[in-house]
C-alpha positions as a printed NumPy array, in Angstrom:
array([[ 12.307,  10.944,  -6.4  ],
       [ 14.165,  14.237,  -6.129],
       [ 14.82 ,  15.686,  -2.677],
       [ 11.823,  17.406,  -1.121],
       [  8.625,  16.957,   0.872],
       [  5.851,  14.74 ,  -0.446],
       [  2.251,  13.735,   0.21 ],
       [  2.034,  10.124,  -0.941],
       [ -0.842,   7.706,  -1.477],
       [ -0.812,   4.109,  -2.665],
       [ -3.61 ,   1.702,  -3.422],
       [ -4.238,  -1.753,  -4.804],
       [ -6.695,  -4.639,  -4.74 ],
       [ -5.888,  -7.665,  -2.58 ],
       [ -7.402, -10.667,  -4.364],
       [ -7.835, -14.333,  -3.451],
       [-10.345, -16.552,  -5.222],
       [-10.543, -18.934,  -2.248],
       [-11.318, -16.109,   0.198],
       [ -8.844, -17.448,   2.719],
       [ -5.915, -15.051,   2.804],
       [ -4.449, -11.714,   3.644],
       [ -2.118,  -9.094,   2.224],
       [  0.092,  -6.882,   4.366],
       [  1.547,  -3.737,   2.81 ],
       [  3.765,  -0.843,   3.822],
       [  4.483,   2.483,   2.135],
       [  8.045,   3.773,   2.42 ],
       [  9.903,   6.938,   1.507],
       [ 13.543,   5.894,   1.448],
       [ 14.023,   3.829,   4.598],
       [ 11.157,   5.464,   6.511],
       [  7.846,   3.645,   6.836],
       [  4.989,   6.105,   6.318],
       [  2.004,   3.763,   6.665],
       [  1.066,   0.092,   6.864],
       [ -2.071,  -2.016,   6.573],
       [ -3.309,  -5.605,   6.624],
       [ -6.264,  -6.678,   4.46 ],
       [ -8.021, -10.017,   5.084],
       [ -9.947, -11.463,   2.148],
       [-11.478, -14.2  ,   4.315],
       [-13.533, -11.501,   6.051],
       [-15.226, -10.63 ,   2.757],
       [-16.889, -13.932,   1.81 ],
       [-20.218, -12.943,   3.36 ],
       [-20.415,  -9.668,   1.432],
       [-21.809, -10.347,  -2.045],
       [-19.248, -13.094,  -2.706],
       [-16.454, -10.54 ,  -2.845],
       [-12.904, -11.831,  -3.199],
       [-11.121,  -8.468,  -3.09 ],
       [-10.14 ,  -6.063,  -0.377],
       [ -8.87 ,  -2.544,  -1.006],
       [ -5.38 ,  -1.645,   0.17 ],
       [ -5.013,   2.097,   0.845],
       [ -1.945,   3.768,   2.347],
       [ -1.348,   7.48 ,   2.972],
       [  1.69 ,   9.318,   4.267],
       [  3.782,  12.459,   4.238],
       [  7.547,  12.625,   4.389],
       [ 10.649,  14.508,   3.399],
       [ 13.94 ,  13.459,   1.847],
       [ 17.147,  15.509,   1.963],
       [ 18.471,  13.815,  -1.198],
       [ 16.982,  11.811,  -4.054],
       [ 15.288,   8.65 ,  -2.831],
       [ 12.733,   6.002,  -3.719],
       [  9.098,   5.516,  -2.79 ],
       [  8.121,   1.875,  -2.421],
       [  4.976,  -0.113,  -1.824],
       [  6.028,  -3.413,  -0.219],
       [  3.443,  -6.165,   0.122],
       [  3.551,  -9.73 ,   1.402],
       [  1.32 , -12.729,   1.956],
       [  1.703, -16.305,   3.117],
       [ -1.396, -17.534,   1.289],
       [ -1.25 , -19.416,  -2.034],
       [ -3.125, -17.554,  -4.73 ],
       [ -3.193, -14.212,  -2.895],
       [ -2.17 , -11.326,  -5.164],
       [ -2.139,  -7.538,  -5.161],
       [ -3.315,  -6.161,  -8.468],
       [ -3.749,  -2.712,  -9.989],
       [ -1.231,  -1.201,  -7.556],
       [ -0.595,   2.532,  -7.91 ],
       [  1.531,   5.097,  -6.089],
       [  0.944,   8.846,  -6.339],
       [  3.393,  11.373,  -4.898],
       [  2.742,  15.106,  -4.837],
       [  5.618,  17.423,  -4.014],
       [  4.563,  19.909,  -1.338],
       [  6.112,  22.801,   0.568],
       [  7.797,  22.282,   3.941],
       [  6.106,  19.853,   6.329],
       [  5.01 ,  21.271,   9.685]])
């Protein structure tokens, strides 16, 4: 991303067919963490047999030079995946 100030959102679907896992994600602008979340799919088994949890991250940040925006996710559960991940960044004026 070019230098500047950004409003950034990211989303994805944490999926596990066995309903026994979790996905942890963080949203970063350069080396700065803007937001983080943890989604447990085991909590969803009682709700209409759902196997997905929604991952949503929101943040604002500024970079003095070109940088990267990353969505980093992890799990320690076999079969746990994050699908349909998207990142949207909107360049804004100065942050206050």
